[in-house]
N, C-alpha and C positions, 0 to 999 in steps of 0.2 A: 256457469254453475259452480257451486261449492262442491267440495269432496263428498259431503253428505248427500247433496242433491243428485250427484252422479250415481252414488251407491243406491239411492232410493229408486232412480230410474231403471237401473239394471235389475234390481230386486222385483220391481213391478213387472218388468218384462218376463222375468223368470216365473212369477205367479201365473201370468197368462199362458206361458208355455206349458207348465205342468198341468194346469186345469184343462187345457185343450187336448193334451196328449194322453192323459191318464183317465181311464174310466173311473167312476165312483167305486169306492170300496177297496182300493189298493193301498199298499204301504209306500211311503215316501221317505227317502234318506235325506237328512238335513245336516249341513256342516256347521262350522264354527267361525266366529269372527264378526267384525262390524258389518260387513255386507250381508252375511248370513243372518244377522240379527234383523236387518231391514226386511229380508225375505220372510222371516218368521212372523214379524209384526204385520206385514201386509197380507200374508196368507191366512192369518188367524180368522178373519170373518168367514172363510171357506173351509174351516177345519173339518166340518162334517162330511166333506167330499171324500175324505181319506179314512181308511180303516184304522190308521194310526201312522206314526212316524218313528223312525229310528235315528237317533242322534249320535253325533261324533264326539260329544264332550258333556261333562257335567253342567257346564255353564249353559249350553244350548238346551239341555234337558230341563233345567230349572226354568228357563224362559218359556219353553214350549208348554210345560205343565201349568205355569201361571196363566197362560193364554187359553187353556182348556183343551189342548191337544192330548190324545192318547199316545203315550210313548212306550215303545217296546224295546227291550234289550235285544241286542243282536243275537244273543244265544237262544232267544225264543223263536227265531225265524225258522230253523229246521223243523220245529214242532208244528208251526203254523202253516208252513209251505214245504212239506216234505218232498214234494215232487219237483220243486223248482231249484235248479242249480244256482241261479241268480234271482233271489226272491224280491229284490227291489227294482221296479221298472226304471226309476230315476233317482239319482243322487245330485243334490244341488249344493254347491259350496264355492267359496271365493278362492283367490290365489294371491300370492305375494309377487310372483312373476309368471308370465306365460310366453312361450316362444311361438313362432309361426307354425310349428308342427303340433301344438297343443300340449307339449311337455310343460310341466309347472314346477315351481318351488312353492312349497306350502310349509306351514309350521310357525308362522309369526305369532299365532295365538296358542302355541304349545300343545296343539291337539293332533299333530301329524300322524301318530301311530293309529289312533282311533279313526281319524279321517281316512287313512289308507285301508283300514279294515272294512269300513262301511262302503267305501268306493269299490272295493273288490267284490262286493255283494250286489252291485247294481249293474243293470244292463246298459244304462246310459249315464254318463257323467256330464252334467251341465255346469260349466264354470261361469261365475258372474263376477265381473270386475270392471274397473274403469280403465281408460286408455293408458294411464300412467304405468299400469302393470304389464303392458305389452312390450317385450324386448326382443331384439334379434338373437342375442346369446344370453343364456341364463348365467347368473352369478353375481350380478351387481348387488342384489339382495343377499345378505349372508345366508348360507345354506344351513338350516336347522337339522341337527342330528340328535335324536333321543338316545341317551346312554344309561347303562347301569352305573350308579354313582361310583362303585368300586373301580370301574374301568375308565374314569374320566381322564386320568393322567396318561394311561396307555393309549387311549384313542386319540387324544390330543397329539401325542408324539407320532402316531401312525399317519395322521392326516397331513403331516409335513411332506410326505412322499408325493402328494398331489399338489403341493404348493399352497396348501390352505393354512390359515392361521385361525385356530379354534379359540373361542372365548366363551367361558362358562356364563350362561345367562343367569343374572341375579335379579332378585326382587328390588324394585326401585323405590318403593315408598311403603309407609306403614310401619308397624312394629317389627316386621320381619325384614325390613330393608337391609340390604347387604348380605342376605342369605341366598343360597342357590334356589332358583325357582323350581318347585316341584310340579311335575306334570300330574294329570289325573291317574297315571300309572305309578306314581311315587318315584319317578326317575328324574334325571337332569337333562338339560338341553345345552348342547354346544352349538354356537353360531359360528360358522366357518366362513371367514373373509378371504378375499383374494383369489377366488376361483373363476375361471372362464370355462363354462361347461359346454363344450362343443359336441359331446356325445353323451347326452343325459342318461340314456338307457344303460349304456356300458358302465358309467360312473356309479349309477344307482346300484347296479349289481355288485360292483367291486367294493363299494363302501359297506354294503350289507354283510360282507364277509369278515369285517374287522371284529374280533372278539370283544364283546361288551356293547356293541351297537344294537339297539332295539329296533330302530327304524330311521330311515333317511328321508328328509323332506323333499326328495325328488319324486315327482309323480310322472314317470316316463314309461315304466312298464304298464301302468294303468293311467293313461293320459286322459285329457278331456275329449269328449265326443262333440260337444257343442260349446262355443264361447258366446256369451251375451256381453258385448263390450260397449260400455257407456262412454260417450263423448259429449261435447258441448251441444251438438246438434241432433244426435240420434243414438239409438241403441242398435249396434250392428250385430248381425247374426252370422257367426262364422262356424262352419262345420269342418271337422278333421277326418281324414281317412284312417 
């Protein structure tokens, strides 16, 4: 299978999973990235099953609206579901890396902060990815950290204490090529190379304490509950405690 075919297969499995597990009339959380895009496209014919969706990025919101989904802002959820601490039954998103415990690195699509917010509002996090994203130890994929632009230099220096080499993410093409990439929040992304993340929850907590850090692309405090993992022969269903 090609990479796109693997993404399509796990996205299809995720559609089946949410339609079977969610009664009609509920809200669904939807992530960002190429695998999430497959999920959105394949779910579109069943959009009337859901009261609406909550999206983790402007790009996903645009795609959802074009396909006819009703999209709610996360700030609307307390008004709609005032009695629910976690108003989203399920959040579906991809990962750049995932370890055997369900801890993830996310943020390759520069939506890590909003992804973390929406994931925190969901009872279940379903991660969808292909087998190439499964690793024993996180860190081969550079860890994205969203920072306030003013703090870029200070955060870069602070990250050296963990043995990380931070590289400011730049726009690679178009008229703005060579300029820092701006997130949906108007912030910058540092991609941190050279880390071997043996204790993801502890590192996530420690990096969050650096002044100027908005969010860290470690999803360990809120890890995946279910992984749908695509391979050449099947989509494996892996649950985490």
